[in-house]
C-alpha positions as CSV (number, residue, x, y, z in Angstrom):
1,M,0.0,0.0,0.0
2,R,1.4,3.4,-1.0
3,Y,0.6,6.3,1.3
4,V,0.9,10.0,0.2
5,L,0.4,12.7,2.8
6,G,-0.8,16.0,1.6
7,I,-0.4,19.2,3.7
8,S,-1.4,22.8,3.2
9,G,-0.5,26.1,4.9
10,L,2.6,28.4,5.1
11,G,3.4,28.1,8.8
12,Q,6.0,30.9,8.7
13,S,4.0,33.4,6.8
14,Q,2.2,35.2,9.5
15,P,5.1,35.1,12.0
16,Y,7.3,36.6,9.4
17,M,4.8,39.4,8.7
18,R,4.5,40.1,12.3
19,Q,8.3,40.2,12.7
20,S,8.8,42.4,9.7
21,F,5.9,44.9,10.4
22,P,5.1,45.0,14.1
23,G,2.2,46.9,15.5
24,L,-0.4,46.2,12.9
25,G,-3.9,45.2,13.7
26,E,-5.0,41.5,13.7
27,R,-7.3,42.1,10.8
28,V,-4.2,43.2,8.8
29,Y,-2.1,40.2,9.9
30,R,-4.9,38.0,8.5
31,L,-3.8,39.2,5.0
32,A,-0.7,36.9,5.2
33,Q,-0.8,34.2,2.6
34,G,-1.0,30.6,3.5
35,A,-3.9,30.2,5.9
36,D,-6.2,27.1,6.3
37,S,-3.5,24.6,7.0
38,A,-4.7,20.9,6.8
39,A,-3.5,17.3,6.2
40,A,-4.9,14.6,4.0
41,L,-3.8,11.0,3.5
42,V,-4.5,9.1,0.4
43,T,-3.7,5.7,-1.3
44,E,-4.3,4.3,-4.7
45,D,-7.6,2.9,-3.3
46,G,-9.0,6.2,-2.0
47,I,-9.0,8.9,0.6
48,V,-8.1,7.6,4.2
49,A,-8.6,10.8,6.2
50,A,-8.4,14.6,6.0
51,A,-8.9,17.4,8.5
52,A,-8.0,21.1,9.0
53,E,-5.6,22.1,11.7
54,E,-8.0,24.7,13.1
55,R,-10.3,21.9,14.5
56,F,-7.6,20.5,16.7
57,V,-5.8,23.7,17.9
58,R,-9.1,25.7,18.1
59,R,-7.7,28.7,16.1
60,K,-10.1,29.4,13.2
61,G,-8.4,29.5,9.8
62,T,-4.9,29.0,11.1
63,G,-2.1,28.6,8.7
64,E,0.4,27.1,11.2
65,F,2.1,23.9,10.4
66,P,-0.6,21.1,10.6
67,R,1.1,18.9,13.2
68,A,-2.1,17.8,14.9
69,A,-3.9,17.1,11.6
70,I,-1.0,15.0,10.5
71,E,-1.0,13.0,13.7
72,Y,-4.8,12.5,13.1
73,V,-4.6,11.2,9.6
74,L,-1.7,8.9,10.3
75,G,-3.5,7.5,13.3
76,A,-6.6,7.0,11.3
77,A,-4.7,4.7,9.0
78,G,-2.8,3.1,11.8
79,I,0.5,3.9,10.3
80,S,3.6,5.8,11.3
81,P,5.6,8.4,9.4
82,R,7.9,5.7,8.1
83,D,5.0,4.2,6.1
84,V,4.6,7.4,4.1
85,S,6.2,7.4,0.7
86,A,5.8,11.1,-0.1
87,V,4.6,14.4,1.4
88,A,3.0,16.8,-1.0
89,H,2.7,20.6,-0.2
90,N,0.2,22.9,-1.7
91,F,2.6,25.5,-2.9
92,D,5.6,25.5,-5.4
93,F,7.4,28.8,-5.0
94,G,10.8,27.3,-5.8
95,R,10.5,28.1,-9.5
96,Y,9.9,31.7,-8.6
97,Q,13.1,32.3,-6.5
98,T,14.6,34.6,-9.2
99,Y,11.5,36.9,-9.0
100,F,11.9,37.3,-5.2
101,E,15.6,38.1,-5.7
102,S,14.8,40.7,-8.4
103,E,12.2,42.4,-6.1
104,G,14.6,42.5,-3.2
105,A,12.4,40.0,-1.2
106,I,14.9,37.1,-1.0
107,G,14.5,37.2,2.8
108,E,10.8,36.7,2.6
109,Y,11.4,33.8,0.1
110,Q,14.0,32.1,2.3
111,N,11.9,32.5,5.5
112,V,8.4,31.7,4.2
113,Y,8.1,30.3,0.7
114,A,11.1,28.2,-0.1
115,P,10.6,24.4,-0.3
116,E,13.3,24.1,2.4
117,V,11.2,26.0,4.9
118,I,8.4,23.4,4.5
119,Q,10.9,20.6,5.0
120,R,12.3,22.3,8.1
121,D,8.8,22.7,9.6
122,L,8.0,19.1,8.8
123,F,11.1,17.7,10.3
124,A,10.8,20.0,13.4
125,A,7.4,18.6,14.1
126,F,8.3,15.0,13.2
127,P,12.0,14.4,13.3
128,R,13.7,13.1,10.1
129,D,14.6,9.7,11.5
130,L,10.9,8.9,11.9
131,W,10.5,8.8,8.1
132,S,11.8,6.5,5.6
133,D,15.2,7.2,3.9
134,D,13.7,7.6,0.5
135,L,10.8,10.0,1.6
136,K,10.1,12.7,-1.1
137,V,8.8,16.1,0.0
138,I,7.1,17.4,-3.2
139,P,5.9,21.0,-3.8
140,I,2.7,21.2,-6.0
141,L,1.6,24.3,-7.8
142,H,-1.3,25.8,-5.8
143,H,-3.9,25.9,-8.6
144,Q,-2.9,22.4,-9.7
145,A,-3.5,21.2,-6.2
146,H,-7.0,22.9,-6.2
147,A,-7.8,21.4,-9.6
148,A,-6.8,17.9,-8.6
149,S,-8.9,18.1,-5.5
150,A,-12.0,18.8,-7.7
151,L,-11.3,16.6,-10.7
152,H,-10.3,13.6,-8.8
153,C,-13.3,13.8,-6.4
154,S,-15.9,14.5,-9.1
155,G,-16.5,11.1,-10.6
156,F,-16.3,12.7,-14.1
157,G,-14.3,10.9,-16.8
158,S,-13.4,14.3,-18.2
159,A,-14.3,17.8,-17.2
160,D,-13.3,21.5,-17.4
161,V,-11.8,22.6,-14.1
162,L,-12.1,26.1,-12.9
163,V,-9.8,27.3,-10.1
164,A,-10.5,30.9,-8.8
165,D,-9.1,32.3,-5.5
166,G,-7.2,35.3,-4.1
167,I,-3.8,34.2,-5.4
168,G,-1.8,31.0,-5.9
169,E,1.9,31.5,-6.4
170,F,1.3,34.2,-9.1
171,E,-2.1,33.4,-10.6
172,S,-5.7,33.9,-9.5
173,T,-8.0,32.3,-12.1
174,S,-7.1,29.1,-14.1
175,L,-9.1,26.9,-16.4
176,Y,-8.0,23.4,-17.0
177,T,-9.2,20.5,-19.0
178,G,-9.0,17.2,-17.2
179,G,-9.1,13.8,-18.7
180,S,-7.2,10.6,-19.2
181,Q,-3.9,12.5,-19.7
182,G,-4.3,14.5,-16.4
183,L,-4.8,18.3,-16.3
184,R,-4.0,20.6,-19.1
185,L,-4.0,24.4,-18.6
186,R,-6.3,26.2,-21.1
187,G,-6.6,29.8,-19.8
188,Q,-5.3,31.8,-16.9
189,V,-5.3,35.2,-15.3
190,G,-1.9,35.8,-13.7
191,G,0.0,38.3,-11.6
192,L,-1.9,40.2,-8.9
193,H,-5.0,40.6,-11.2
194,S,-7.6,38.8,-9.1
195,I,-11.3,38.9,-8.5
196,G,-10.7,37.0,-5.4
197,L,-8.4,39.7,-4.0
198,V,-10.8,42.4,-4.9
199,Y,-13.6,40.5,-3.0
200,G,-11.4,40.1,0.0
201,L,-10.3,43.7,0.1
202,V,-13.8,44.9,-0.2
203,T,-14.8,42.5,2.5
204,M,-12.1,44.2,4.7
205,H,-13.4,47.7,3.6
206,L,-16.9,46.6,4.8
207,G,-15.4,46.1,8.4
208,F,-15.0,42.2,8.1
209,W,-11.9,40.0,8.0
210,M,-10.3,39.3,4.6
211,N,-9.8,35.6,3.9
212,F,-12.3,34.9,6.6
213,D,-15.6,36.6,6.2
214,E,-16.3,36.8,2.5
215,Y,-19.4,34.7,3.0
216,K,-20.8,37.4,5.1
217,V,-20.5,39.8,2.2
218,M,-22.3,37.2,0.0
219,G,-25.1,37.1,2.5
220,L,-25.4,40.9,2.6
221,A,-25.5,41.3,-1.2
222,P,-29.3,40.5,-1.8
223,Y,-30.2,43.4,0.5
224,G,-28.4,46.0,-1.7
225,D,-28.9,47.7,-5.2
226,R,-26.6,46.1,-7.7
227,R,-26.7,49.0,-10.1
228,R,-25.9,52.0,-7.9
229,L,-22.1,51.5,-7.7
230,R,-21.5,49.5,-10.9
231,S,-19.5,52.1,-12.6
232,A,-17.1,52.2,-9.7
233,F,-16.8,48.5,-9.7
234,D,-16.3,48.3,-13.5
235,A,-13.2,50.5,-12.9
236,L,-12.0,48.2,-10.1
237,V,-12.5,45.0,-12.2
238,V,-11.9,45.7,-16.0
239,R,-13.3,42.9,-18.0
240,Q,-11.8,42.2,-21.5
241,H,-13.3,40.6,-24.6
242,D,-11.3,37.5,-24.3
243,G,-12.7,36.7,-20.8
244,R,-9.6,37.8,-19.0
245,Y,-9.7,40.7,-16.7
246,T,-7.5,43.2,-14.8
247,T,-7.7,44.6,-11.3
248,P,-5.6,47.8,-11.3
249,L,-6.0,48.5,-7.6
250,T,-4.0,45.4,-6.7
251,Y,-1.0,47.0,-8.4
252,L,-0.8,50.2,-6.5
253,N,1.4,48.9,-3.7
254,E,5.1,49.6,-4.0
255,T,7.0,49.1,-0.7
256,P,7.3,45.7,1.0
257,Q,4.9,46.8,3.7
258,E,2.4,48.1,1.2
259,R,2.5,44.9,-0.7
260,A,2.1,42.8,2.4
261,T,-0.8,44.9,3.7
262,Y,-2.4,46.1,0.5
263,Q,-2.2,49.6,2.0
264,R,-2.5,51.6,-1.2
265,S,-5.2,49.3,-2.5
266,R,-7.3,49.9,0.6
267,E,-6.7,53.6,0.4
268,H,-7.9,53.6,-3.2
269,L,-11.1,51.7,-2.1
270,A,-11.8,54.4,0.4
271,S,-11.4,57.1,-2.2
272,V,-13.8,55.3,-4.6
273,L,-16.4,53.8,-2.1
274,G,-16.2,56.1,0.8
275,P,-14.7,55.6,4.3
276,P,-14.3,52.0,5.4
277,R,-16.8,50.7,7.9
278,E,-15.5,50.0,11.4
279,P,-15.9,46.4,12.4
280,D,-18.7,46.9,15.0
281,A,-20.4,49.9,13.3
282,S,-23.9,49.7,12.0
283,I,-24.5,48.4,8.5
284,E,-26.0,51.2,6.3
285,Q,-27.7,51.0,2.9
286,H,-24.5,52.1,1.3
287,H,-22.7,49.1,2.6
288,L,-25.4,46.8,1.3
289,D,-25.0,48.4,-2.2
290,I,-21.3,47.9,-2.0
291,A,-21.8,44.2,-1.3
292,A,-24.4,43.9,-4.1
293,A,-22.3,45.5,-6.8
294,L,-19.2,43.4,-5.7
295,Q,-21.3,40.2,-5.9
296,A,-22.6,41.2,-9.3
297,V,-19.3,42.0,-10.8
298,T,-17.8,38.8,-9.4
299,E,-20.6,36.7,-11.0
300,E,-20.2,38.4,-14.3
301,T,-16.4,38.1,-14.3
302,I,-16.3,34.4,-13.6
303,V,-19.2,33.5,-15.9
304,G,-17.5,35.8,-18.6
305,F,-14.2,34.0,-18.1
306,L,-15.8,30.6,-18.6
307,A,-17.9,31.7,-21.6
308,A,-14.8,33.1,-23.4
309,H,-13.2,29.7,-23.3
310,Q,-16.1,27.7,-24.6
311,D,-14.9,25.9,-27.7
312,E,-14.6,22.5,-29.2
313,Q,-12.2,21.5,-26.4
314,S,-14.8,22.3,-23.7
315,S,-16.3,19.4,-21.7
316,E,-20.0,19.1,-20.8
317,N,-18.8,18.7,-17.1
318,L,-17.4,21.4,-14.9
319,C,-15.4,21.2,-11.6
320,L,-14.7,24.1,-9.3
321,A,-12.3,24.8,-6.5
322,G,-10.5,27.7,-4.9
323,G,-11.8,30.3,-2.5
324,V,-14.1,31.9,-5.0
325,A,-15.8,28.5,-5.5
326,L,-17.0,28.8,-1.8
327,N,-19.3,31.7,-3.2
328,C,-22.5,29.7,-3.5
329,V,-24.2,32.4,-5.5
330,V,-21.5,32.4,-8.2
331,N,-21.8,28.6,-8.4
332,Q,-25.6,29.0,-9.0
333,A,-24.9,31.7,-11.7
334,I,-22.6,29.3,-13.5
335,R,-25.2,26.5,-13.4
336,K,-27.9,28.9,-14.7
337,S,-25.7,30.0,-17.6
338,G,-26.3,26.6,-19.2
339,M,-22.7,26.2,-20.4
340,Y,-22.3,22.9,-18.7
341,R,-24.7,19.9,-18.2
342,R,-23.2,18.8,-14.9
343,Q,-21.3,20.7,-12.2
344,F,-19.2,19.6,-9.1
345,V,-17.9,22.0,-6.5
346,Q,-15.2,20.6,-4.3
347,P,-16.8,20.6,-0.8
348,A,-13.4,21.7,0.7
349,A,-12.9,24.3,-2.0
350,G,-10.6,26.5,0.1
351,D,-7.0,26.1,0.9
352,D,-7.7,23.2,3.3
353,G,-8.7,21.3,0.3
354,T,-5.4,21.7,-1.4
355,A,-3.9,19.3,1.1
356,L,-6.0,16.6,-0.4
357,G,-5.4,17.9,-3.9
358,A,-1.6,17.9,-3.5
359,A,-1.7,14.3,-2.3
360,L,-4.0,13.3,-5.1
361,T,-1.7,14.9,-7.6
362,V,1.2,12.8,-6.4
363,I,-0.7,9.5,-6.1
364,E,-2.2,9.9,-9.7
365,E,1.1,10.9,-11.3
366,G,2.8,7.9,-9.6
367,T,0.3,5.3,-10.8
368,E,1.4,2.7,-13.3
369,A,-2.0,2.6,-14.8
370,P,-2.0,3.7,-18.6
371,G,-4.3,6.7,-17.9
372,R,-6.0,8.6,-15.2
373,R,-8.2,6.4,-13.1
374,I,-11.7,7.7,-12.5
375,R,-12.3,7.7,-8.8
376,P,-16.0,7.7,-7.6
377,R,-17.5,11.0,-6.8
378,I,-17.0,11.9,-3.2
379,G,-20.1,12.1,-1.0
380,P,-20.4,14.2,2.1
381,P,-16.8,14.5,3.2
382,Y,-16.9,12.7,6.5
383,L,-13.1,12.3,6.7
384,G,-12.3,13.7,10.2
385,P,-12.0,11.9,13.5
386,A,-14.8,10.0,15.2
387,F,-15.1,9.2,18.9
388,T,-16.2,6.1,20.7
389,S,-19.2,5.9,23.1
390,E,-16.8,5.4,25.9
391,R,-15.0,8.7,25.2
392,I,-18.3,10.6,24.9
393,Q,-19.5,9.1,28.2
394,A,-16.3,9.8,30.0
395,T,-16.5,13.4,28.8
396,L,-20.1,13.8,30.0
397,E,-19.3,12.2,33.4
398,R,-16.9,15.1,34.1
399,T,-19.9,17.6,33.8
400,D,-23.1,18.4,35.7
401,L,-25.1,18.0,32.4
402,R,-28.3,15.8,32.4
403,W,-27.9,12.9,29.9
404,R,-29.0,9.4,29.2
405,R,-28.4,6.7,26.6
406,C,-31.3,5.9,24.2
407,E,-32.3,3.3,21.8
408,P,-32.0,4.6,18.2
409,D,-35.8,4.9,17.7
410,D,-36.3,6.7,21.0
411,L,-33.3,9.0,20.3
412,V,-34.7,10.0,16.9
413,G,-38.2,10.4,18.2
414,E,-37.3,12.6,21.2
415,A,-35.0,14.8,19.2
416,A,-37.6,15.3,16.5
417,A,-40.2,16.2,19.1
418,L,-37.9,18.7,20.7
419,L,-37.3,20.4,17.3
420,N,-41.1,20.5,16.7
421,D,-41.4,22.2,20.0
422,G,-39.1,25.0,18.9
423,K,-36.0,23.7,20.6
424,V,-32.5,23.9,19.2
425,V,-30.7,20.6,19.0
426,A,-27.0,20.0,18.4
427,L,-25.9,16.8,16.6
428,F,-22.5,15.3,17.3
429,Q,-21.9,11.9,15.7
430,G,-19.6,10.0,13.4
431,R,-16.5,11.4,11.5
432,M,-16.1,15.2,11.4
433,E,-16.6,16.9,8.1
434,Y,-13.7,18.1,5.9
435,G,-14.2,21.6,4.6
436,P,-16.2,24.6,5.9
437,R,-19.7,23.0,6.0
438,A,-21.3,21.0,8.8
439,L,-23.2,18.3,7.1
440,G,-25.0,16.5,9.9
441,N,-22.1,15.2,12.0
442,R,-21.1,18.5,13.7
443,S,-24.4,20.5,13.2
444,I,-26.9,22.6,15.1
445,L,-30.4,21.8,14.0
446,A,-33.7,23.7,14.3
447,D,-37.2,24.1,12.9
448,P,-37.0,25.7,9.5
449,R,-40.4,27.2,9.3
450,T,-40.2,30.7,11.0
451,V,-38.2,33.8,10.6
452,E,-38.2,34.0,14.4
453,M,-36.1,30.8,14.6
454,R,-33.5,32.2,12.1
455,D,-33.2,35.3,14.3
456,R,-32.8,33.2,17.4
457,I,-30.1,31.1,15.9
458,N,-28.2,34.1,14.7
459,S,-28.5,36.2,17.8
460,M,-28.6,33.8,20.7
461,V,-27.1,30.6,19.4
462,K,-24.5,31.6,16.9
463,Q,-24.0,35.1,18.4
464,R,-23.6,36.6,14.9
465,E,-25.0,39.2,12.6
466,E,-28.8,39.2,12.0
467,F,-28.6,39.2,8.2
468,R,-26.8,35.9,7.9
469,P,-28.8,33.2,6.0
470,L,-29.2,29.8,7.3
471,A,-29.2,26.6,5.4
472,P,-31.8,23.8,4.9
473,A,-31.0,20.1,5.0
474,V,-33.6,18.4,2.9
475,L,-34.4,14.7,2.4
476,H,-33.3,13.4,-0.9
477,E,-36.8,12.0,-1.6
478,Y,-38.3,15.6,-1.3
479,A,-35.7,17.8,-2.7
480,E,-37.1,18.4,-6.1
481,Q,-40.5,19.0,-4.6
482,C,-39.2,21.9,-2.4
483,F,-36.4,23.4,-4.5
484,E,-35.9,24.2,-8.2
485,I,-33.3,21.6,-9.0
486,D,-33.2,18.8,-11.6
487,D,-30.9,16.3,-9.9
488,P,-30.7,16.1,-6.0
489,D,-27.4,14.2,-6.2
490,E,-25.8,17.4,-7.4
491,Y,-26.4,19.2,-4.1
492,L,-25.0,17.0,-1.2
493,W,-22.5,19.5,0.0
494,M,-24.3,22.8,1.0
495,I,-22.1,24.8,-1.5
496,E,-24.5,26.1,-4.1
497,T,-27.6,28.3,-3.7
498,V,-30.9,27.3,-5.5
499,D,-34.3,28.9,-5.8
500,V,-36.9,27.8,-3.2
501,R,-40.1,26.9,-4.9
502,E,-42.7,29.6,-4.6
503,A,-45.2,27.3,-2.7
504,W,-42.6,26.5,-0.1
505,R,-41.2,29.9,0.6
506,P,-43.8,30.8,3.3
507,R,-43.3,27.4,4.9
508,L,-39.5,27.8,5.1
509,G,-39.0,31.3,6.6
510,A,-35.9,30.4,8.6
511,V,-33.9,29.1,5.6
512,T,-35.2,31.1,2.7
513,H,-33.0,34.1,2.1
514,V,-34.4,37.6,1.1
515,D,-33.9,36.8,-2.6
516,G,-35.9,33.5,-2.5
517,T,-32.8,31.3,-2.5
518,A,-31.3,28.8,-0.2
519,R,-28.0,27.0,0.2
520,I,-29.2,23.4,0.4
521,Q,-27.8,20.1,1.5
522,V,-29.6,17.1,0.2
523,V,-29.4,14.2,2.6
524,R,-29.3,10.7,1.4
525,R,-30.1,7.8,3.7
526,E,-27.1,5.8,2.6
527,D,-24.8,8.7,3.4
528,N,-25.9,9.4,7.0
529,E,-28.5,7.1,8.5
530,L,-29.1,8.9,11.8
531,Y,-29.3,12.4,10.2
532,W,-31.7,11.2,7.5
533,R,-33.9,9.5,10.2
534,L,-34.0,12.6,12.3
535,I,-35.2,14.8,9.4
536,D,-37.7,12.1,8.4
537,A,-39.0,11.9,12.0
538,F,-39.5,15.7,11.9
539,R,-41.3,15.3,8.6
540,A,-43.6,12.7,10.1
541,I,-44.7,15.2,12.8
542,T,-44.8,18.4,10.7
543,D,-45.1,17.4,7.0
544,I,-41.8,19.4,6.4
545,P,-39.0,17.2,5.1
546,I,-36.4,19.7,6.0
547,L,-34.4,20.9,9.1
548,L,-32.4,24.1,9.5
549,N,-28.7,23.1,9.7
550,T,-25.9,25.3,10.7
551,S,-22.4,24.5,12.0
552,F,-21.8,23.4,15.6
553,N,-19.7,26.3,16.8
554,S,-20.0,29.8,18.2
555,R,-18.9,33.1,16.6
556,G,-15.2,33.2,15.7
557,E,-14.6,29.6,16.6
558,P,-13.9,26.5,14.5
559,I,-16.5,23.8,14.2
560,V,-16.3,21.4,17.2
561,C,-14.1,18.4,16.7
562,S,-14.1,16.4,20.0
563,P,-16.7,15.6,22.7
564,E,-14.9,18.1,24.9
565,D,-15.3,20.7,22.3
566,A,-18.9,19.8,21.9
567,V,-19.7,20.0,25.6
568,A,-17.8,23.3,26.0
569,T,-19.8,24.9,23.2
570,F,-23.1,23.4,24.3
571,S,-22.5,24.9,27.8
572,R,-21.6,28.3,26.5
573,I,-24.3,29.0,23.9
574,D,-28.1,28.9,23.8
575,I,-28.7,25.2,22.7
576,D,-31.6,23.3,24.3
577,A,-30.4,19.6,23.7
578,M,-27.6,17.7,22.1
579,V,-27.5,14.3,20.5
580,M,-24.0,12.7,21.0
581,G,-23.9,9.3,19.3
582,D,-26.5,7.3,21.3
583,V,-26.7,9.8,24.1
584,L,-29.3,12.6,24.5
585,V,-28.1,15.6,26.6
586,L,-30.7,18.1,28.0
587,R,-30.4,21.4,29.7
């Protein structure tokens, strides 16, 4: 058995920025490249395990070296470092060393980006003598890692693969064709021209955190007027006839500190859009209009890039990855364009997913098969750690919480009755999800019918902004009845918005956004038996085959990983009950 370990993150990036430019705010240090570190372990037979470092160290979005995640994935396979044949990393800056030298940034390269830095971090965490003598540490181009994570998990024999994010090494938008000969680049936007960077910088201008809160801006956009500020955004993102685009504001920074902090870019946004909003200031109509115009230009830029590359080489299938692919509304716009018959968005589309993509790149290139093997499409990515009943019980015994074990039928029935009574129920079971979405194993569930429930979840449970939409989890058997979709199997990952059918909008006040859309998760019984049964039990009581599903965490924290995390979060926020394996916990 050949094991390949994939890792993501640039562990020295933020420390180097802090050392080089002391005294900046935390939101500015978040601009450092290389966040969302993770580890994934794969073999020729499939994905063994994958998880983000944030879940173990409890620091959301961390880019520090993923030591805990590596320990987890090796433990999940029951192997030691010596059994690993290669370690694949999600950046390959080595080929750009001369650029850093010419820009007077060789210190940054030598301390952050050089492949040798990754090896030093690896062997500092796991000494060299723990690994085999012939271990290979392989850098993978960032966009190639993103593309591989999508193509090799899609189940498609061939596909176009779109990668769009802030920036890889020196590119922001790439289109590949993937097939039996692997991935072939067809079109790219390089340099600092980046719709992802613009989206992040405007996110920061709106008082949120770049590389962290872009989804909040996406949620704000439907409340604004897309037209009022379009001329300003058309100057910020200049679209060309061949589908490529430029973003002049990202080229305004000259000194090392300006480049690291995008200082001149942020000043330019203030001159064009008005003063930046302070993080805790009220949100005014002007801010809503900024979000709306930004979302509109992003959709049109990405759809235009794809449309310009439609030719005889195009596939009928499309895969998407990269941070922009986490924009569920962009994904819906692509699907509605009709350019592709089928579409797959990598559920771990952000940089945590490139740990998996880097590993899959190495395992596929190293195969002796004559062509690329078609791996089955990934279902809900339950690839993280699971915990035994004994661990759950031992954790609960150290608390003063009320709990009891239940037979499966009783557990499902009682939880469904609580939900029907307006209670909020956390669900902690099975293997933790890989990627940013909780899909029934680390979830908070509630009645989807009323706006009041949405408001309670946002303000009292999640302790977050009131405008944030919440997602519906719908039984596979009823998905087409409730939502305007053709194939329920295309929506298993809560990563695309769809239109809620008119007749269902009044019945789904907690999960229907102001524009009539919802970011759905279709739940199949074969993927998650307990989750499916719980939704079905709620349906039997209410005739609603849907539950509100949001991630099991509080504001600013990662999704819970362990039973200890679950108990701590349950004790801190306004949740009425919790299902932990076969245990029901009550206030």
